[in-house]
N, C-alpha and C positions, 0 to 999 in steps of 0.2 A: 755708338750709333753709326750705322753705315752712312757714308757720305758720297755725294756726287761731287764732281770737280767744282770748285768755287766759281770759276768763270761761267760754267753752265747755270749754276744757281743764280748768279748775278743777272745773266741774260733773261732768265724766266721772271725774276722779280722786277726787272725793268719793264717787262711787257704786261704785267698785271697791276691792277689797282686794288689795294687791300680793302677799300670801301666796297667795291663790287663783290669781293670774295665774302666779306662778313655779311653784307646786306642780303646775299642769297640765302643766308641761314638765320640771321638775327635782324629783326626790324630796327633800323637806325633812324634817329631824329637828328636834324641839323642843329648844332649848338655852336654858334660862332664859326670859327674856322675848322671845327672838328665835328664829329658825329658821336652821339651817345646812345646808350641803351641800358636796360637792366642786364647785368652780367649773366652770360649763359653758363658760367662755370661755378656759380654759387647762388643760393636763393637770397634775393634781396627785394626790398619794396620800392626803392627809389634808384634811379640810374646812377651808377658809378663806373660804368664801362665806357671808355672813350676810344675812338678810332681817329687817327690823324692822317689825312690824305697827304699832308706835306711831308711827314716823317715816314709814312708807310709803316705804321706801328700801332699796336693796340695796347691798352693798359687798363686794368681795373683797379681803382683806388680803394675798393673794398677788400678783395681777396689777394690782390697783388699779381694776378695773372697778367702776363705781358708777352709780346713777341711780334713777329712779322706775319705775313700771309702764310708762310710755311708753318710757323709755330701754331697759328690759329687752326689750320686744317688738322695738324697733328693732334691738338687737344680736343677740338670740337668733333671731328669725324673719327677720332682715334686711329689715325694712320701712322705708319712709320715714316721716317724722314723721306726715304726714296719715293714712297707712294704719294706723299703730300706734294713733293716737287713734280712728280709725273702728272698729278691732277691739275696743278697750276699750269704746267706746260701745255696740256690739252686745252685748257681754257684760253691760253694765249696763242694757240695754233702752232706751237713749236713741237717738232718731232724730236724725240730723244735719240741721238745717234747711237748705233750699236756699240761703238767704242766707248762712249760715255756710260752706257748701261753696264758694260762689263766692269768698269772701274767701281761701280757701286755694288760691292760684294755684300749683299744683304744676308745676314745670318738666318733670316727666316726663309730664304729661298728653298733650302732643302726640305723644310717642313711642308711648304705649299706643294712642292713637287711630289713628295711621297704620299700626301693626302689625295692629290689628284690621281695618282696611280692606283691608290686603294679604292677610290670612287669607281674608276673604270673597271677594276677587277670585280668589285661587288656587283656592278651592273651586269657583267658577263656571267657571273654565277647565277643570277636570278633567271637568266634565259634558259638555263639547262637543269636547274634543280626542280624536280617534279613536286616535292612537298611545298616549296616556296611558291611555285606557280599556282598550285591549288589554293594556297592561302590568299594570294593576290586575287584570284578569281572569286573566292567567297566574299571578299571585300569589294568586289566589282570595280577594281581599279583597272582602267584600260592602259594600253601600251603608250598612248600619247602622254597621259598624265605621269606615268612612271618615268618616261624620258624627260619630261619637263622638270621634274623634281630630282632626276638622276637617282631614283630609288633602286637599290640593289639588295643583295643577300649575302650574309656571311655564313658559309656552310659549317656544319658540325666538324670539329677537328681542332687540334691544338695549335697548329702552325701553318695553316693553309695560306694565309696572307703573307707571313714572313718568308715562306718558301717561294711564293710567287714573285715577291719583290726582290729577293736575293739578299745575300749577306751584306752587300754594299749599302743597302738602305736600312740596316738594322738600327744604327744610331739615330737616324731621323725618325724611324718608327717609334722608338722608345720616347724621344722628346715630344712627339706628337700625341702621345697617350694611347697609341694603338696596341701596345703590348703591356701585359701584366707580368710581374715577377714572382717566382716561387721563393720559398725560404732558402733554397739551395743556390739561388742566384740566377738560375736559368729563366728564360722568358717564354711566354706563350701568347697567342692571339687573345686580345681582350674581348672581342665580339665573336660569338659563335652561335650558329643556329638562330639568327635574328634577321628580320627585315631591316635594311639599313637606310637611314635617311641622312644624307649629307647636310650639314649645317654650313651655309655659305655666307661670306661677308658681302659687303656692298659692291665688290667687284666681281662677285660670282665664284670666288675661289673657296674651295672646301677648307674649313678651319677646324671642323670637328664632326662627330657623328652622333646620331641617336639610333639606338637599336631596339626593335620591338620583337618580342618572342612570337613565334608562329604556333607553338604548342602551348595551350592554356595551362598545362601542368608545370611549365617552366617558370622560373622567377629570377630576378624581378621582371615585371612586365615591361618596363622601359629602362634602358641603361644609356647614359650619356658618356661622352668622352670626359676625362678628368680635366682640370684646369691645366692649361699649357701656355707657352708664350703667345700663342695665337688665339686662344679661346678662354673666355671668362663668362660663365653661364649667366651671371647677373647682369651682363651687358649686351647679350645677344638675343635675337628673336628669330625663331624658325619661320621661314617663309617670307621674310621681309624683302629679300632680293627678288624672289619670284613675283611678289606683289608689285614691286617697282617696275619690273619688266613688263608685266601685264597691263599696267595703268600708266598712261602718259602723265597724268597728274592724280595723285592720291588725295581724295577729299575725306575719306573715312577709312579707318583701320578697325578690324574686329579682332579682339584678343580672345582666343579660345585656349583650351587646356592641353591639347595633344597634337602630335604630328598628323595623325590620321584625320583629325577634324579639319586641319588646314588643307590636306590633300583632297579629301572628299569634297569639301566646299569648292575648291578650285575645279574639280572635275565637273561640277554642276554649274560652273560659270560665276561662282562667287570668288573673285580673284583678289580679295583684299583682306584675307584672314592671316593672322600670325599667331604663334604660340610661344609662351615662355618655356624655358628648358628645364622643367622639373623643379622650378623654384617659384616662390611668390613674386609678384610684380615689384621690382626694385625701383628706387628713384632713377637709376640709370635707364632702366626699361622705359619708365614714363617719359623721360626726356627724349629718348630715341623715338618713341611713338609719336610724340607731338612735333618733333622735327620732321617726321615723314608725312604727317597728315594733321589737319587742324581739328579733326573730330576723332575720338577714340571711343569705341563701344566695348566694354568688358563683358564677356559672355561666360557665365559660370553656372554650375549646377545650383539648384535652389536649396540643397541640403545645408547642414550646418557647416561642413567643410567649405562648400562653395561660398557661403556667406562670409566666412572668415577670410577666404582668399579675396573676395570682393572688397572687404573693408581694408585689407592691406593695400590693395590697388588704389583705393580712394586716398589713403594716407600718402601714397607716393605721388599721386596725380595732383592733389590739391595745391601743393606749393608751386606747381608749374602751370597753373591755369591763368596765364596772362590773357589779356584781352585778345579775342580771336581764336582761343582754344576752347574746346568743349569736350567733356567726358560724360558718358552715359553707361547705364548698367542694364544688362538683360539676364534674367534668371530663368533657367529652363525647367520644365516640369520634371518631377522625379522620374528617374530611369531613362531620361532622354539626354542626348548630346547633339551637337550640330550635325554630326554624321548621320545619326538616325533620323533627325527631323528633316534634313534636306532630302533623304531618300524616301521617306514616307509621304511628305507633303509637297516636296518640290522646292526649288530655289526661291521662287516668288514668295512663298509663305515664310521662309526663313528671313529674306530681306525685309519683308513687311514687319516681322517681329523686331528686327534690328532697328528699323526706322521708328518704331514705337517704344524703344528702350527708355528706361527711366532716367531722367536727367540726374546728374550728380547731386544737385541741390535737393531734389526730392528724396533721394536715397539717404543723403546726409541727415536731414531732419527727421525722416521716418525712423531711422535707426536710433537716434537719441530720444525721440519722443516715446519709443517703445520701452525706454528704461525709466521713465518718470510718470508721475500722475499729473497730466496736463490740466486736470480739472481743479487742481489746488494751486494756490499762490506759491507754496513751497516747491511744488513740482516744477512750475514754470521757472522759478529761480534756479532750481537744480539744472534745468535744461541749459540755461545761460552758462552756468558753471562748467558743464560738461562740454558744450559746443565751442565756447570762446577760445580755449587754447589752440584748438585745431584751426579755427578760422583765422587766428592771428598769423598762422604760417602761410596763408595765401598771399600772393603778391598784391601790391596796391593796384587795384583795378576796379572797373565798374562792377565786375562779378563779385568781388569782395564786398563792395559797398552794399550791393543788393542782398547779399547773404546776411550781412549785419542788420539790414533793415528788416529782413524776414525774421530775424531773431528778436525783433521789436526793440532794437536799440537805436536811438537817434544818435547823430554824430557826437553830440556833447556827452550823452550817457555812455557811449562806446568808449570814449577816452577815459572816462571816470572808472570804467570797469576793467580796463586793461591793467594787468598787474604791473605795479611800478618797478618791481625787481626783474621783470623779464628783459633779457638781453638777446633778442632773436638773432642778432648778427653783429659782427664787429662794426664799429663806426667807420665809414669810408675814410681812408687816409687823405689828408689835405694835400692838394697839389703843391709841390715845392715852388715857391715864387722867389726868384733870385734877382734883387735889384743890384745894379752895378756897384752901388756903394756898400752893399752888404755882403760881398763875396767872402765866404769863409776861407777860400783858398784860391790862389792864382791858377793852380793846375786845374781845379774844378771849373773855374771860369772858362779856361781855354777849351776844356772838353765839352762843356755845355754849348759853347759857341759852335764847335765842330758838329755837334749833334743837331744843331739847328740849321747849319749850312756846311756840309762836308767839303765842298770845293774850296773852303778857306785854306785847306792844306796845300792847295796848288798855288797860292799867292807867293810871289817872290819875297824872300825874307833872308835874314842872316842865318848862317848854319845853326842847327839846333844843339848848341853847346850844353843846354840845360839837361840833356839826356844823361849827363854824368852825375847829376844831383841825386843824393840819397833822400828822396822825398816822396811821401805817399802820392800815388796817382801818376807819377812821372812815367813809369813803365807802361801804363795804360795809354797815356797821351802819346808816347812814342810809337806804340803799336798801332794806334789809330792813324797817325800821320803816315806811317810806313805802308799800311794797307791801302790807304787812299791814293798815295803817290804811285804805288806799284801797279794798281789796277784801275786807277782813275774812277773809283767808286763815287757815284753822285747821289745815291739814295741812302737815307738813314736806315731804311729797312734792309738794304743790302749789307750795310756795315754791321748792323746788329746780328744778322744771320751769319755773317762771316765769323763772329766771335761767340756764337751761341753755345759752342762746346768748350770754350776757353775758361780760364780762371777769372776773366774779366766780365763774364756774362751777367752776373747778378748786379755788379756795380753799374754796368752800362744800362741795364733795364731801369734802374732807379734814376740815373742821370738823364735818360731819354725823356722822362716825364717832367723834368725841371723846366720852368719857364724863365727865360732871361728877359726881363722887362725893359728892353731898350729898343729903340727904333731899328728896323731892319737895316737902314743905311749905316748904322753905327756898329754893325757886327764886324765888318772888316777891321777898322781901327781897334775895336775892343779885343779881337783875337790877336792881332799883331802886337798890340801893347802888352798883352799878357805874356806872349812868347818873348818879347824883348825884355820884360822885367825878369822872367825866369833865366834868360841868358845872363843878365847882369848878376843875378844871385849866383849863377854857376861861376862867373868870372871872379866874383868876390871870394867864393869858397876856394877856388883854385889858387888865388893870390894868398889867402890865409894859410893854405897848406904849404906853399913854398916858403912863406915867412917862418912857419914852424920848422920846416926842414933846415932853413938857413940858421935859425937859432940853435938847432941841434947839431949844426955842423955837417948836415947831410947834403948840402948844395952850396953854390956860390952866389954872391950878389949879382954877378953877371947873368946867371940863370934867372934870377928874380926879375932883373930889368928886361931880359928877353921875353919872359912870359908876359909881363905887363904890356910890352909893345905889341905883342900878338893880339892883345885884347883891346 
């Protein structure tokens, strides 16, 4: 992973509060000295995700996710290390010096660069290709909307892009998925004779492309970039960047099926539409949608394929419908799509239809009721049997309770009907509570003290002779002491981030969640006592070693007495 200088990362972490970073993405509740929430990284019904303002650290006792503000952004926003630090720096009002930026040699930089060049080249080709311009005119796309979405054109030909970008960009072109390979090993442009739609990330950088044919006889109709280090189609949404730019605050997102629907709606002032990229709505899509807006309307064709796609969207959305989130479904008449409706009836008619979309709860029960005979007792029992497993995946919330009530299950009956063998998720791990009298290891005790108060390493004490001990955890303790003393680290978050790529990362993540149940004023003597005891063990081990050497005739009694005097 590309790194920025440790000193700069420390500076950024010292200026941000992890609670503010997490709270901006996940609703937190105060829980004593910490904050808690349902984990954003796995589906759960009760909160096991904790954020510590003291340690500047988060940890989920259910799935084990943990880290600093940097790690949280990397996992939640799916950012690289450098991008996460840059986001935090902006939040803290810190400008990244050019010299620091150069040191962060990001492996992805060449891919972003070559995709940006490809975007610009495609845009220029659209301006001069008569067939492409004619197609754009038939779709009534104006210059402003093409510019806003950076729509371009890949001309016919095998190597137009690769020739335009030159041989120096060939390696990056291949890694970015812009070239295909022949059996002979030679490469050619993947996109040809297609209208090009750049797929952009949250920063507006092109990470992939979607291409649509302009000749109805060509196929496939739509072609996306393959999976690359930058692009995973099950995690990205076309038009989300543009929707965020157009709306200061997104209250609702409309999920449509194609790029052209998104662009056409935007041209008519409907600036909150996005599209999945040739795949069904995934759980990652659903989470991304609800992070961006509290209400999501899935807009599909009313045919069999559209209904199937809608049901997959429901299955992905339901486990993420925490309180404050809402999903609805709009089914279009046969032969219609958002593009055709907004052109025939105007944007007001489309937005009215969206506002009247069917709530997820109605669609849920209508779908199941269509499969059973609701007039019979057996049919109603079958409804419960069909609906219950899916409802059990919903998070514990008012919405879930109301759904069960609608299924005519009282709280007592609901518990009786829940399958006893169901294990929807692993039980949250218990927080490690460490009483002073129950310490399994002196080394562990010293480390946990440091992770509660890093400046303990700066207390005056005897030399750390214990570093010579061959004992589990000694290397980690020594590394922590060295890091704190060299850079005067004062935040647990800084300390954890410093070791995030080291062999000690996993152990530190576990120990950072351990609670040392002693009074804060006892931490100093507790730590110093642990170090002193370790030094005594080191002295004893050194003495025993010299005695063994004396017995073997490898040293003299004078050497033994001298060694003892030094200690």
